[in-house]
C-alpha positions in Angstrom: 16.9 12.9 0.2 15.8 16.1 1.9 16.4 19.6 0.4 19.0 20.2 3.0 20.9 17.1 1.9 20.7 18.4 -1.7 22.0 21.8 -0.6 25.1 20.3 1.0 25.9 18.3 -2.1 25.5 21.3 -4.3 27.8 23.6 -2.3 26.4 24.3 1.1 23.2 25.4 3.0 21.0 28.2 1.9 22.1 31.7 3.0 20.5 33.6 5.8 19.2 36.3 3.5 17.9 33.9 0.8 14.2 33.2 0.3 13.3 29.8 1.8 10.0 29.3 0.1 8.7 29.3 -3.4 7.5 26.6 -5.8 11.0 25.2 -6.3 11.3 24.3 -2.6 7.7 23.2 -2.1 7.2 19.5 -2.7 3.4 19.7 -3.2 3.3 21.0 -6.8 6.1 18.6 -7.8 4.3 15.6 -6.2 0.9 16.4 -7.6 2.4 17.2 -11.0 4.5 14.0 -11.2 1.5 11.9 -10.1 -0.7 13.4 -12.8 1.9 12.9 -15.5 2.4 9.3 -14.4 -1.3 8.7 -14.5 -1.6 10.2 -18.0 1.1 7.9 -19.2 -0.7 4.9 -17.7 -3.9 5.9 -19.5 -1.9 6.3 -22.7 -0.5 2.8 -22.2 -4.0 1.3 -21.6 -5.2 3.0 -24.8 -3.2 0.3 -26.6 -5.9 -2.1 -25.5 -8.7 -0.1 -27.1 -10.7 -2.3 -29.5 -11.7 -0.7 -32.8 -14.6 -3.2 -33.1 -15.9 -6.4 -31.5 -14.5 -8.4 -34.4 -10.9 -7.2 -33.8 -9.8 -8.5 -30.4 -6.6 -7.1 -28.8 -4.0 -9.2 -27.0 -3.8 -7.2 -23.7 -1.0 -9.4 -22.3 1.5 -8.8 -25.1 0.7 -5.1 -25.1 1.1 -4.9 -21.3 -2.3 -3.2 -20.8 -4.5 -5.7 -19.2 -7.2 -4.4 -16.8 -9.9 -6.1 -14.8 -12.1 -3.0 -15.1 -13.5 -3.3 -18.7 -13.5 -7.1 -18.4 -15.9 -6.9 -15.4 -18.2 -4.6 -17.4 -18.3 -6.9 -20.4 -18.5 -10.3 -18.7 -21.1 -9.5 -16.0 -24.5 -7.9 -16.1 -22.9 -4.6 -15.0 -22.7 -3.8 -18.7 -26.4 -4.3 -19.2 -27.4 -2.2 -16.2 -27.3 -4.8 -13.4 -26.3 -3.5 -10.0 -23.3 -5.1 -8.2 -24.3 -8.0 -5.9 -28.0 -7.6 -6.5 -27.9 -8.5 -10.2 -24.2 -8.9 -11.1 -22.1 -11.5 -9.3 -18.8 -9.8 -8.4 -16.2 -11.0 -6.0 -15.2 -7.7 -4.6 -15.7 -6.1 -1.2 -18.7 -3.7 -0.7 -16.8 -0.4 -1.1 -15.3 -1.5 -4.4 -18.9 -2.5 -5.4 -20.0 1.0 -4.5 -17.2 2.5 -6.6 -18.3 0.2 -9.5 -21.9 1.4 -9.1 -20.8 5.1 -9.1 -18.8 4.5 -12.3 -21.8 2.9 -13.8 -24.0 5.9 -13.1 -21.5 8.4 -14.4 -20.7 6.4 -17.6 -24.5 6.0 -18.1 -24.8 9.8 -17.9 -22.0 10.1 -20.4 -23.9 8.0 -22.9 -23.2 4.4 -22.1 -26.1 2.1 -23.2 -26.6 -0.1 -20.1 -29.7 -2.1 -21.2 -30.3 -5.8 -21.8 -30.0 -7.0 -25.3 -27.6 -4.3 -26.5 -25.3 -5.0 -29.4 -21.6 -6.0 -29.1 -20.5 -2.6 -30.4 -22.7 -0.8 -27.8 -21.3 -3.0 -25.0 -17.7 -2.3 -26.2 -18.4 1.5 -26.2 -19.9 1.4 -22.8 -16.9 -0.6 -21.4 -14.6 2.1 -22.7 -16.6 4.9 -21.0 -16.8 2.8 -17.8 -13.0 2.3 -17.8 -12.3 6.0 -18.3 -14.8 7.0 -15.6 -13.2 4.5 -13.2 -9.7 5.8 -14.2 -10.8 9.4 -13.2 -12.1 8.1 -9.8 -8.9 6.1 -9.1 -6.9 9.2 -10.1 -8.7 11.1 -7.3 -7.7 8.3 -5.0 -4.1 8.6 -6.1 -4.0 12.4 -5.5 -5.6 11.9 -2.1 -2.9 9.4 -1.2 -0.2 11.8 -2.4 -1.8 14.6 -0.3 -1.7 12.4 2.8 2.0 11.6 2.3 2.9 15.2 1.9 1.8 15.5 5.6 3.1 12.1 6.7 6.8 12.0 5.7 9.9 13.3 7.3 9.7 17.0 8.3 5.9 17.1 7.6 2.9 18.3 9.6 2.1 14.9 11.0 3.3 16.0 14.4 1.3 19.2 14.6 0.2 18.3 18.2 3.8 18.6 19.4 5.0 21.4 17.0 4.1 25.1 16.5 1.1 25.6 14.3 2.0 25.8 10.6 2.0 24.0 7.3 4.8 21.5 6.6 5.1 19.2 3.6 7.5 16.3 3.1 9.6 15.4 0.0 9.1 11.8 0.9 5.7 12.1 -0.9 7.7 11.8 -4.1 8.3 8.1 -3.2 4.6 7.7 -3.7 3.9 10.2 -6.5 6.8 9.1 -8.7 6.5 5.4 -8.0 6.6 3.5 -11.4 4.4 0.8 -9.8 1.4 3.3 -10.0 2.1 3.5 -13.7 2.3 -0.3 -14.1 -0.5 -1.5 -11.8 -2.7 1.5 -10.9 -5.3 0.6 -13.6 -5.2 -3.2 -13.3 -7.9 -3.2 -10.6 -9.4 -1.0 -7.9 -6.6 -1.5 -5.3 -5.8 2.2 -5.1 -9.1 2.8 -3.3 -8.0 0.8 -0.2 -4.5 2.2 -0.3 -5.7 5.8 -0.4 -8.1 5.2 2.5 -5.4 3.5 4.5 -3.1 6.5 4.0 -5.9 8.9 5.1 -6.4 6.8 8.2 -2.7 6.9 9.1 -2.8 10.7 8.6 -5.8 11.0 10.9 -4.0 8.8 13.5 -0.9 11.0 13.2 -3.0 14.1 13.9 -4.4 12.3 17.0 -8.0 11.9 15.6 -8.4 8.3 16.6 -12.1 8.0 15.8 -11.7 9.6 12.4 -8.8 7.2 11.8 -11.0 4.3 12.8 -13.8 5.4 10.4 -11.3 5.6 7.5 -9.8 2.2 8.4 -13.3 0.7 8.5 -13.9 2.0 5.0 -10.5 0.7 3.9 -11.2 -2.8 5.3 -14.5 -2.6 3.3 -12.5 -2.1 0.2 -10.0 -4.9 1.0 -9.3 -7.0 4.1 -5.6 -6.2 4.3 -5.9 -2.8 6.2 -6.9 -5.0 9.2 -3.1 -5.6 9.5 -2.6 -1.8 9.9 -5.1 -1.9 12.8 -3.3 -4.8 14.3 0.1 -3.0 14.1 -1.5 -0.1 15.9 -2.7 -2.5 18.7 0.8 -4.0 19.1 2.4 -0.5 19.5 -0.4 0.9 21.7 -0.1 -2.2 23.9 3.6 -1.5 24.5 3.0 2.2 25.0 0.0 1.8 27.4 -2.3 3.6 24.9 -5.0 1.0 24.9 -7.8 3.6 25.3 -6.7 5.5 22.2 -6.6 2.2 20.2 -10.0 1.2 21.4 -11.5 4.5 20.2 -10.1 3.9 16.8 -10.9 0.2 16.7 -14.5 0.8 17.8 -15.1 3.3 15.1 -13.5 1.0 12.5 -15.8 -1.9 13.6 -18.9 0.2 13.4 -18.0 1.6 10.0 -17.2 -1.9 8.7 -20.6 -3.1 9.9 -22.4 -0.1 8.4 -20.8 -1.0 5.0 -21.2 -4.8 5.2 -24.4 -5.4 7.1 -26.8 -4.1 4.5 -25.2 -6.2 1.8 -25.2 -9.3 4.1 -28.9 -8.8 4.9 -30.0 -8.0 1.3 -28.0 -10.6 -0.5 -26.4 -13.1 2.0 -25.2 -15.4 -0.8 -23.4 -12.6 -2.6 -21.8 -11.4 0.6 -20.8 -14.9 1.6 -19.2 -15.4 -1.9 -17.0 -12.3 -1.2 -16.1 -13.6 2.2 -15.2 -17.1 1.1 -13.3 -16.3 -2.1 -9.9 -16.7 -0.4 -10.7 -20.1 1.1 -11.6 -21.5 -2.3 -8.5 -20.1 -4.0 -5.6 -22.4 -5.0 -2.0 -21.5 -5.5 -2.1 -18.4 -7.6 0.1 -16.1 -9.6 3.1 -14.4 -7.9 3.4 -16.8 -4.9 6.0 -19.4 -4.1 3.2 -21.9 -3.9 2.5 -21.3 -7.6 6.2 -21.8 -8.3 6.1 -25.2 -6.5 2.9 -26.1 -8.4 4.5 -25.3 -11.7 7.4 -27.6 -10.8 5.0 -30.4 -10.0 5.0 -30.1 -6.2 1.4 -30.2 -5.0 0.8 -29.3 -1.3 -2.4 -30.6 0.4 -4.4 -28.3 2.7 -2.7 -25.2 1.4 -5.2 -22.9 3.2 -4.1 -24.4 6.6 -0.4 -24.1 5.8 -0.8 -20.5 4.7 -2.9 -19.6 7.8 -0.2 -21.2 10.1 2.5 -19.2 8.3 0.5 -16.0 8.6 0.0 -16.6 12.3 3.7 -17.4 12.8 4.7 -14.2 10.9 2.3 -12.1 13.1 3.8 -13.7 16.2 7.3 -12.8 15.0 6.4 -9.2 14.3 4.6 -9.0 17.7 7.8 -10.3 19.4 9.9 -7.8 17.5 7.7 -4.9 18.6 7.8 -6.1 22.2 11.6 -6.7 22.4 12.9 -3.8 20.3 15.2 -1.5 22.2 13.0 1.4 21.1 9.3 1.1 20.2 9.1 0.7 16.4 7.4 3.4 14.3 3.8 2.9 13.0 5.0 2.7 9.4 7.6 0.0 10.2 5.1 -2.3 12.1 2.4 -1.9 9.4 4.8 -2.6 6.6 6.2 -5.7 8.3 2.8 -7.2 8.8 1.4 -6.5 5.3 4.6 -7.5 3.5 4.8 -10.8 5.5 1.3 -11.7 4.6 1.9 -11.0 0.9 5.0 -13.2 1.1 3.2 -16.3 2.4 -0.2 -15.8 0.9 -1.6 -18.1 -1.9 -1.2 -15.4 -4.5 0.5 -12.0 -5.0 -1.0 -10.3 -8.0 0.5 -7.3 -9.8 -2.0 -4.9 -8.4 -1.5 -6.0 -4.8 1.9 -4.2 -4.8 -0.1 -0.9 -4.5 -0.8 -1.9 -0.8 3.0 -1.6 -0.2 3.6 1.7 -2.1 2.5 4.0 0.8 3.9 1.7 3.5 7.4 1.5 2.0 7.5 5.3 1.9 6.8 5.4 5.6 8.8 2.4 6.8 12.1 3.0 4.9 12.2 6.2 2.9 15.6 5.3 1.4 15.9 6.0 -2.4 18.3 3.1 -2.9 16.1 0.5 -1.2 13.0 1.9 -2.8 14.6 1.7 -6.3 15.8 -1.9 -5.9 12.3 -3.0 -4.8 10.6 -1.1 -7.6 12.9 -2.6 -10.3 12.1 -6.1 -9.0 8.4 -5.4 -9.1 8.6 -4.0 -12.6 10.5 -7.0 -13.9 7.8 -9.2 -12.4 5.1 -7.0 -14.0 6.6 -7.7 -17.4 7.1 -11.4 -16.7 3.6 -12.1 -15.5 2.0 -10.7 -18.7 4.5 -12.5 -20.9 3.7 -15.7 -18.9 -0.1 -15.3 -19.3 0.2 -14.4 -22.9 2.4 -17.5 -23.6 5.3 -15.5 -24.9 7.9 -16.7 -22.3 6.8 -20.3 -22.0 9.1 -22.9 -23.6 7.8 -24.7 -26.7 8.1 -28.2 -25.1 5.3 -27.5 -22.5 7.7 -27.3 -19.6 7.6 -24.7 -16.8 8.1 -21.1 -17.7 11.6 -20.6 -16.2 11.6 -16.8 -16.9 8.4 -16.2 -15.0 9.3 -18.5 -12.2 12.7 -16.7 -11.8 10.8 -13.4 -11.8 8.6 -14.6 -9.0 11.6 -15.8 -6.9 13.4 -12.5 -7.5 10.4 -10.5 -6.5 9.9 -12.6 -3.4 13.6 -12.4 -2.4 13.8 -8.6 -2.9 10.7 -8.1 -0.7 12.1 -10.4 1.9 15.4 -8.4 1.8 13.4 -5.1 2.3 11.7 -6.7 5.2 15.1 -7.5 6.6 16.2 -3.9 6.2 13.2 -2.6 8.1 13.6 -5.3 10.8 17.3 -4.2 11.2 16.1 -0.6 11.7 13.8 -1.8 14.4 16.5 -3.7 16.2 19.0 -0.9 15.7 16.9 2.3 15.8 20.0 4.5 15.5 20.2 3.3 11.8 16.6 4.3 11.1 16.6 6.9 8.3 13.6 8.7 9.8 14.6 9.0 13.5 17.1 11.6 14.6 18.1 13.2 17.8 14.6 14.8 18.4 12.4 12.6 16.1 10.6 9.6 17.4 7.6 8.7 15.2 6.1 11.4 13.0 3.1 9.1 12.2 2.7 7.9 15.8 0.1 10.4 17.0 -0.4 9.6 20.7 2.6 7.2 20.3 5.0 9.9 19.3 7.5 10.5 22.2 5.3 8.4 24.5 7.1 6.4 27.1 6.5 2.6 27.3 3.9 1.4 29.7 6.6 -0.7 31.4 10.4 0.0 31.7 11.1 -3.7 31.4 10.9 -4.3 27.6 13.1 -6.9 26.2 15.2 -6.8 29.3 16.2 -3.2 28.9 15.1 0.2 30.3 13.5 1.8 27.3 10.8 4.0 28.8 12.9 7.1 29.1 14.5 6.5 25.7 11.1 6.3 24.0 10.0 9.5 25.7 13.0 11.7 24.9 14.1 10.2 21.6 17.5 9.4 23.0 19.4 6.3 22.1 21.6 4.2 24.4 25.1 5.6 24.3 26.7 2.2 24.3 24.6 1.1 21.3 25.6 4.2 19.4 29.2 3.6 20.1 28.9 0.0 18.9 27.4 1.0 15.6 30.0 3.7 15.1 32.7 1.1 15.4 30.9 -1.1 12.9 29.8 1.7 10.4 31.0 5.2 11.3 28.5 7.1 9.1 25.5 4.9 9.5 23.6 7.4 11.7 22.0 10.2 9.6 20.0 12.8 11.4 17.4 14.6 9.2 16.8 18.3 10.0 13.4 19.3 11.3 11.8 21.4 8.6 9.7 23.3 11.1 
């Protein structure tokens, strides 16, 4: 909901002599403040897992405060001063390893004893300092992501190349800053690092800095493989728009950055690097996936990796065909969301922290409060159910399947599939898109914004002029008006 929408509901638009600025109508302090409050609440919740002594263990599952961060410190040689990959065996991408090393150095400077042979109490104290240091670093990632989305949402500065110079911020950033999923999953692992870098890459692309976007995407892929799907979505859209040169600039920079991050590790410790690269192949049906539900019900599928790869390829082909045949070229946020969500739906596992991949993409693909709220509630129900399942609190006493947890998995999967359907409907019927209006094409598109298609024959329709001018076929609009008279909502341009 934009400020103009709120004005209308409260009695009309702002008067001609009223002040249009001020802190109350500026989303930036609200977004940063809410994100900060949410993070402090997350820290307070994780304080419940603080162990008073090594002899007094805490059940992190029942207290809903589990985190991989202190566990890694205590169960690997990181806690005794061992460097990631060189001394400590970790199954995380190189940039996450660099963040772990940075947190090690900072916590050591704050007094953590990172030496071999230390006592259990010293290790526990060091793990607490390491966790708090990592929490501060991830908080900076969260604030960077919020800052990016202030300039990426509706009415923002993402289209500076086609607008008068100025500063514009979007209220859509609140869908990221106020998302309860940051509270639930932000400190479970290091997933916020890749999400923030991907948001920064999309902002650079929106501002038409393709090489900078490629560098940031290369860093994001070095923190988690999933941002490759964002690069793939840009290729699908650039191919339709005839902007292959712009995409190659970004992709080349991404490839060189990824090599710069991975090649030293691959040369120094090839076994450790190979372990990171082959973790997925060795993985079995894991938490959060439909494959895990089937396994719990006694249905074992052979060659699961092959099945999942075939489904991922089929999903990618579906999205590619959707992009090619849509009456109007999809927006970058829509294509990226469809690819990432689809891969999470069919993957071997869908852990609670992986939902952070979708938080920025949902805000770009479908910034509708109702849909965002439905998806968020389903994810929070799953977050509660997975810890109850791992703690044994929801499992039946007879040793049978945990029906509560399995139902939460199915609900989460179904709601995400429903959200995919909502975005796909917006792609097929662009006049229903909550972002696009009479003069708005793709605020995150960069060179794709208001760019005509390379060919006028797309899906059997003449769409080149429509993509260039932002107009929608009159017959299509008339059809949707007959079906749903108030479905088309134009959002005012804040510039």
